[in-house]
mmCIF file of the C-alpha atoms, coordinates in Angstrom:
data_MODEL
# 
_entry.id   MODEL 
# 
loop_
_atom_site.group_PDB 
_atom_site.id 
_atom_site.type_symbol 
_atom_site.label_atom_id 
_atom_site.label_alt_id 
_atom_site.label_comp_id 
_atom_site.label_asym_id 
_atom_site.label_entity_id 
_atom_site.label_seq_id 
_atom_site.pdbx_PDB_ins_code 
_atom_site.Cartn_x 
_atom_site.Cartn_y 
_atom_site.Cartn_z 
_atom_site.occupancy 
_atom_site.B_iso_or_equiv 
_atom_site.pdbx_formal_charge 
_atom_site.auth_seq_id 
_atom_site.auth_comp_id 
_atom_site.auth_asym_id 
_atom_site.auth_atom_id 
_atom_site.pdbx_PDB_model_num 
ATOM 1  C CA . MET A 1 1  ? -7.992 4.307   1.704   1.00 0.00 ? 1  MET A CA 1 
ATOM 2  C CA . SER A 1 2  ? -8.093 3.607   5.423   1.00 0.00 ? 2  SER A CA 1 
ATOM 3  C CA . THR A 1 3  ? -6.282 0.780   7.157   1.00 0.00 ? 3  THR A CA 1 
ATOM 4  C CA . THR A 1 4  ? -7.098 -0.523  10.617  1.00 0.00 ? 4  THR A CA 1 
ATOM 5  C CA . LEU A 1 5  ? -4.189 -2.243  12.316  1.00 0.00 ? 5  LEU A CA 1 
ATOM 6  C CA . ARG A 1 6  ? -4.852 -5.375  14.296  1.00 0.00 ? 6  ARG A CA 1 
ATOM 7  C CA . SER A 1 7  ? -2.367 -6.731  16.795  1.00 0.00 ? 7  SER A CA 1 
ATOM 8  C CA . VAL A 1 8  ? -0.134 -9.304  15.133  1.00 0.00 ? 8  VAL A CA 1 
ATOM 9  C CA . ALA A 1 9  ? 1.315  -11.604 17.781  1.00 0.00 ? 9  ALA A CA 1 
ATOM 10 C CA . GLY A 1 10 ? 4.868  -10.518 18.518  1.00 0.00 ? 10 GLY A CA 1 
ATOM 11 C CA . GLN A 1 11 ? 5.220  -8.272  15.458  1.00 0.00 ? 11 GLN A CA 1 
ATOM 12 C CA . ASP A 1 12 ? 5.688  -4.514  15.175  1.00 0.00 ? 12 ASP A CA 1 
ATOM 13 C CA . GLU A 1 13 ? 2.803  -3.359  12.961  1.00 0.00 ? 13 GLU A CA 1 
ATOM 14 C CA . ALA A 1 14 ? 4.391  0.026   12.233  1.00 0.00 ? 14 ALA A CA 1 
ATOM 15 C CA . GLY A 1 15 ? 7.637  -1.691  11.248  1.00 0.00 ? 15 GLY A CA 1 
ATOM 16 C CA . LEU A 1 16 ? 5.807  -4.062  8.920   1.00 0.00 ? 16 LEU A CA 1 
ATOM 17 C CA . LEU A 1 17 ? 3.965  -1.201  7.236   1.00 0.00 ? 17 LEU A CA 1 
ATOM 18 C CA . ARG A 1 18 ? 7.248  0.709   6.877   1.00 0.00 ? 18 ARG A CA 1 
ATOM 19 C CA . GLU A 1 19 ? 8.893  -2.283  5.161   1.00 0.00 ? 19 GLU A CA 1 
ATOM 20 C CA . ILE A 1 20 ? 5.909  -2.734  2.818   1.00 0.00 ? 20 ILE A CA 1 
ATOM 21 C CA . HIS A 1 21 ? 5.975  0.987   2.007   1.00 0.00 ? 21 HIS A CA 1 
ATOM 22 C CA . ASN A 1 22 ? 9.726  0.774   1.271   1.00 0.00 ? 22 ASN A CA 1 
ATOM 23 C CA . ALA A 1 23 ? 9.136  -2.180  -1.061  1.00 0.00 ? 23 ALA A CA 1 
ATOM 24 C CA . LEU A 1 24 ? 6.435  -0.239  -2.941  1.00 0.00 ? 24 LEU A CA 1 
ATOM 25 C CA . HIS A 1 25 ? 8.347  3.051   -3.086  1.00 0.00 ? 25 HIS A CA 1 
ATOM 26 C CA . GLY A 1 26 ? 9.445  3.833   -6.635  1.00 0.00 ? 26 GLY A CA 1 
ATOM 27 C CA . LEU A 1 27 ? 8.053  0.592   -8.076  1.00 0.00 ? 27 LEU A CA 1 
ATOM 28 C CA . ARG A 1 28 ? 6.633  1.293   -11.556 1.00 0.00 ? 28 ARG A CA 1 
ATOM 29 C CA . TYR A 1 29 ? 6.170  -2.248  -12.916 1.00 0.00 ? 29 TYR A CA 1 
ATOM 30 C CA . GLY A 1 30 ? 6.328  -5.371  -10.812 1.00 0.00 ? 30 GLY A CA 1 
ATOM 31 C CA . ALA A 1 31 ? 4.931  -6.914  -7.658  1.00 0.00 ? 31 ALA A CA 1 
ATOM 32 C CA . VAL A 1 32 ? 5.349  -6.975  -3.904  1.00 0.00 ? 32 VAL A CA 1 
ATOM 33 C CA . GLU A 1 33 ? 4.705  -10.374 -2.343  1.00 0.00 ? 33 GLU A CA 1 
ATOM 34 C CA . ILE A 1 34 ? 4.082  -10.777 1.393   1.00 0.00 ? 34 ILE A CA 1 
ATOM 35 C CA . THR A 1 35 ? 4.574  -14.267 2.787   1.00 0.00 ? 35 THR A CA 1 
ATOM 36 C CA . VAL A 1 36 ? 2.740  -15.216 5.995   1.00 0.00 ? 36 VAL A CA 1 
ATOM 37 C CA . HIS A 1 37 ? 3.317  -18.349 8.099   1.00 0.00 ? 37 HIS A CA 1 
ATOM 38 C CA . ASN A 1 38 ? 1.238  -19.148 11.179  1.00 0.00 ? 38 ASN A CA 1 
ATOM 39 C CA . GLY A 1 39 ? -0.289 -15.669 11.146  1.00 0.00 ? 39 GLY A CA 1 
ATOM 40 C CA . GLN A 1 40 ? 3.066  -13.848 11.024  1.00 0.00 ? 40 GLN A CA 1 
ATOM 41 C CA . VAL A 1 41 ? 4.719  -11.998 8.157   1.00 0.00 ? 41 VAL A CA 1 
ATOM 42 C CA . VAL A 1 42 ? 7.988  -13.806 7.480   1.00 0.00 ? 42 VAL A CA 1 
ATOM 43 C CA . GLN A 1 43 ? 9.044  -12.349 4.131   1.00 0.00 ? 43 GLN A CA 1 
ATOM 44 C CA . ILE A 1 44 ? 8.459  -9.327  1.903   1.00 0.00 ? 44 ILE A CA 1 
ATOM 45 C CA . GLU A 1 45 ? 9.698  -9.793  -1.659  1.00 0.00 ? 45 GLU A CA 1 
ATOM 46 C CA . ARG A 1 46 ? 9.930  -7.116  -4.350  1.00 0.00 ? 46 ARG A CA 1 
ATOM 47 C CA . LYS A 1 47 ? 9.970  -8.132  -8.011  1.00 0.00 ? 47 LYS A CA 1 
ATOM 48 C CA . GLU A 1 48 ? 10.703 -5.270  -10.372 1.00 0.00 ? 48 GLU A CA 1 
ATOM 49 C CA . LYS A 1 49 ? 10.364 -5.309  -14.136 1.00 0.00 ? 49 LYS A CA 1 
ATOM 50 C CA . PHE A 1 50 ? 12.048 -2.909  -16.507 1.00 0.00 ? 50 PHE A CA 1 
ATOM 51 C CA . ARG A 1 51 ? 10.168 -2.245  -19.739 1.00 0.00 ? 51 ARG A CA 1 
ATOM 52 C CA . LEU A 1 52 ? 12.473 -1.721  -22.713 1.00 0.00 ? 52 LEU A CA 1 
ATOM 53 C CA . GLN A 1 53 ? 11.102 -0.101  -25.831 1.00 0.00 ? 53 GLN A CA 1 
ATOM 54 C CA . THR A 1 54 ? 12.602 -0.458  -29.301 1.00 0.00 ? 54 THR A CA 1 
ATOM 55 C CA . PRO A 1 55 ? 13.208 2.757   -31.267 1.00 0.00 ? 55 PRO A CA 1 
ATOM 56 C CA . THR A 1 56 ? 10.324 3.752   -33.555 1.00 0.00 ? 56 THR A CA 1 
ATOM 57 C CA . GLY A 1 57 ? 10.539 2.195   -36.999 1.00 0.00 ? 57 GLY A CA 1 
ATOM 58 C CA . SER A 1 58 ? 13.184 -0.408  -36.177 1.00 0.00 ? 58 SER A CA 1 
ATOM 59 C CA . LYS A 1 59 ? 12.685 -4.127  -35.643 1.00 0.00 ? 59 LYS A CA 1 
ATOM 60 C CA . PRO A 1 60 ? 14.132 -5.975  -32.633 1.00 0.00 ? 60 PRO A CA 1 
ATOM 61 C CA . ALA A 1 61 ? 17.301 -7.951  -33.364 1.00 0.00 ? 61 ALA A CA 1 
# 
């Protein structure tokens, strides 16, 4: 996949990509949400889910 960076007024594109990469790093289940206001990224939120499995043959309590 190729990404072309456009100038984002007053924002460091490389820094933004680094923060997004950090949020995605090691994420197995979940979401990364990027909030933009007036054309600028103002927040990067990481929501991680942990999947728990019950032992085979037993019912959840």
